[in-house]
N, C-alpha and C positions, 0 to 999 in steps of 0.2 A: 320494413326489412324482412320480417318473417313471411309476409305475403310473397315477396319476390323470391325468397330462399326456399319456401315451401316446407319449412320445419320450424319448430319452436326454438327460439334463441334465449330462452329464459336461463338455461344453465350458463351460457356465455356471460350474460349480464350479471347474474348472481356472483360469478367467480371473479370477473375482471373489473366490474364497476362498483358493485355494492359491498363486496367483501374487503376488509382491511388487509394490508400486507401484500406480499408477493412471493412467488416460488423461491425456494432456496434448495438447490440440489447439487449433487456431485456424482462423479463416476467412481465405482468401487469394484474391488475384486476382478480387475481386468486380467485376463489370462489368454495365453496363446498356445496352440498346439498344431502340429503339422499332420495332416491326414492325406496320404497319397500325394497328389500333385497340387494341393491347395493348402492354405493356412486358414485356421478357424480362430476367430477372436470372440471371446465372450466376456460378459460383465453385467453390472447392474447400475441403474440410475437410482440413487438413494435420495429421497425427499425428507426435509424437515417439515414438521407441522406448521401451519395448516397445509394439507395436501391439495394440490391443484391437478387438473386434467389438461393436458396440452400435447400437441404433436411436437416431436423433437427430432431434428436432423442430426445424424451421426456421419462424420466424414473420416474415412480411413485412408491415410496416405501410405501407399504400398510401392513407392518408387516410381515405376512406370505408369501407374494409374492411381486415381483417387476414387474409392468406392463410397457412395453415399446411400444412406438408407434412412427412412423416416419411421420412427416408432411412436406409439401412443403411451405417454407416461401417465400413470395414475397411482394413488396410494403411496405407501412408503417405499416399495421396491418394484422396479420394472426391469425385467431381464432383457438382454439384447444379445444378438449373435450376428457377426459379419464374416464373410469369406473373401479371400483374395488369392490370386495366383502367385503373387510375390510376397516376400517377407514383409510384415507390417513395420512401419516406422513411427507413425504418429496417429493417434486417434483423438478427434476433437468433437465434442458435443456442442451443438448450436454454433457452427463455425461463422455464420453471418450475424450472430448476436440478435436473432429475431425475437427471443423470449424476454419479456419483461420479468426481471428477477432481482433478488437481493444478491449483491456481490459478497464473496467471501473476504475475510480480512486480508488474505494474501494478495487479493486483486486490487486493493486500495492502497496506493503508496502513502506513507505518512506525509502530511502537508501542514502548512502554517495554520490552516483551519482546524486541524486536529488538536493543536495546542490551544487555540482560542476557545474550543469547546470543552476543554478539560475540566473535570470535576475536582481535581486536586493536583497542584503543581508545587514542586520544591525548586526554587531558583538557587543554584549553586554558584557561589563566587569562587573562582579558581584561586588556588594558592599563589599562582603566578600573576594574578590580575593586577594591573596598574590601578591604584586607588582612584585615579581620576575617571576610570571607566564605570565606577559604581553608579554615577548619575545616569549614564546611558542605560545601565541595567534597569534602573527604576523607570526610566522613560519607556523602555521596551515593555515591561510588565504592565504599565498603565495603558499604553497604546493597544496592547493585545486584549485588554479587558479581563485580565486574570483575577477573578474575584476570590478564588480559594488558593492563595499563594503565600508561601513563606520563604524568606531569604535565609540562607545558611552558608557558612564558610565550608569550603571543601573538606577541611580536616575535621569538621564536626558532623559530616554526613554519615549516618549509620546505614548498615546494610538493610535494615527494616525500612528506613525512609526511602532508600533506593527502590525497593521492591513494591512499596505501597503507593507510590506517586509517579506522575509524569515528571520528568526532569528537564529543567531549562538550565543549561550550563553557560556561564559567562566567562569567556576567556578559555584558552587551551587548558584542559584539565590535567592534573598530575595523575589522577586515577584513570589510566587509559582504558580500563575495562568498561568505562562508560561510553566509549566509542568503539566497542568491539564489533568486528566484521562490518566496516562501512561499505557501501556500494562500490563497485569497481569504478575506476576513473577519477576517484577523489583521493587527495593526499593532504592531510592536515598536520602541520608542524607548528611549533610555538611562535615562529616569526614569519610564516608564509603558509599559503595553501594553493592547491592546484585543482583545476577542473579539466579533465582531459589533458590536452597539451598546453593549456594556458596556465601560467604561473602568476600568482598575485603575491607580491612581496613589498609593495610600497606602504609607507606609514598610513596612508589614507584608505587602504583597502580593508574591506570587512566581509566576513562570511556569515551566513545564517543557513542552518540546515535542520531538518527534522528527520529522525531515524527511528527504526524499531528499537524498542527498549531492550537492553541486553539481558535483563533479569526478570521481566514481567511480561507475560503475553497480553496483547491488546492494550499495552501502554507504549508511550513514546519517550524519546530522549532528544531534546533539541539543543543546538549549540549556536550561540552568538559569539563570534570571535573577531572583534575589531583588532587590527594590528597596532593601533595606537588610539589615543583619545580623539585624534583629528577626525572630524566628521562623524564620529560614533553616535553622538546624540541625534544627529539628523537622520542617520540610517535607522536607528532604533525606532524612530517615529514613523518611518515609511514601511516597515516590514509587514504591518497589519494589512496593507493594501494588496499583498501578494498571496492571498489566502489559499489558492489552489496549488501552489508550488511547493516542492519539497526542498529546494535549495535556491539560494540567492547569492550573488557576488556583487559588491559595490566598489566603486572607485570615486573618491572625492564626493561622496554622497549620491552618486548616480548609479543606477542599476546597470550592470554590464552583462550579467548572465542570470538566467533563471530556468528552472525545469523541474521535472518530476522524476523520481527514481524509476528504473524499469520494473516491469511486472515481475514479481518473484516467482509466483506459481499460480496455476489456476486449477481448481478441482474439476474442470471440464476438459482438461488436456492430459493425455497420457502419452509419453514418449518411450520408445524402446531404446535401450542402450545399444550403441553400435559395437 
């Protein structure tokens, strides 16, 4: 390969093959000013250690046109500047996702696998929980392989326990702050739930979802909400097989809907307010 290319490729192999890890970078201090008949956009690419060297494409959406420019990223900070004739709307780094990199937490929707890999879980039995559903709760914990788990009644859950653990709620919780700011398109009620325009209110319906933790960064809060004991044990045993999904809906033990929450934000996208 070096003979054909005419240059040493040692740096490439040292960085992308032999070194552990991957780049983790973001855009920062993006600013705009108008100078004469054009707009000037400046900012920095900030890298976390270890630092990589790589070409990075920037794409600036300016309404009638998209301006692209390739910069060479190295070290902790790399300055960039772009110009456009029209007001900028959106700036994206690596628009085609060409760079092998570590994703930021905001780019990874919570999923069933997030719960399965948890180092510490508190399973909260809702105050409103039908006692017959406790068996399904234990089936769920067993099927997910939660090794560091403890069961606790909702009225015994302390604020410290909420903050220091991932939470698995069984049944619709009285403490609605555990479901603070759910993604749009979902509505959870004690006796029904809806995903988009579809309403689930039959006794055999069941919901499972994994959300951002309302009180602790980089932790999650999951909810298993069967509307009755009917089929709940069967559903509890199936959830582990849907590892990459954020939410699931079941009827009569059959999966009817599944999906991932939309991307919250990306450190590689900057949008100007209209």
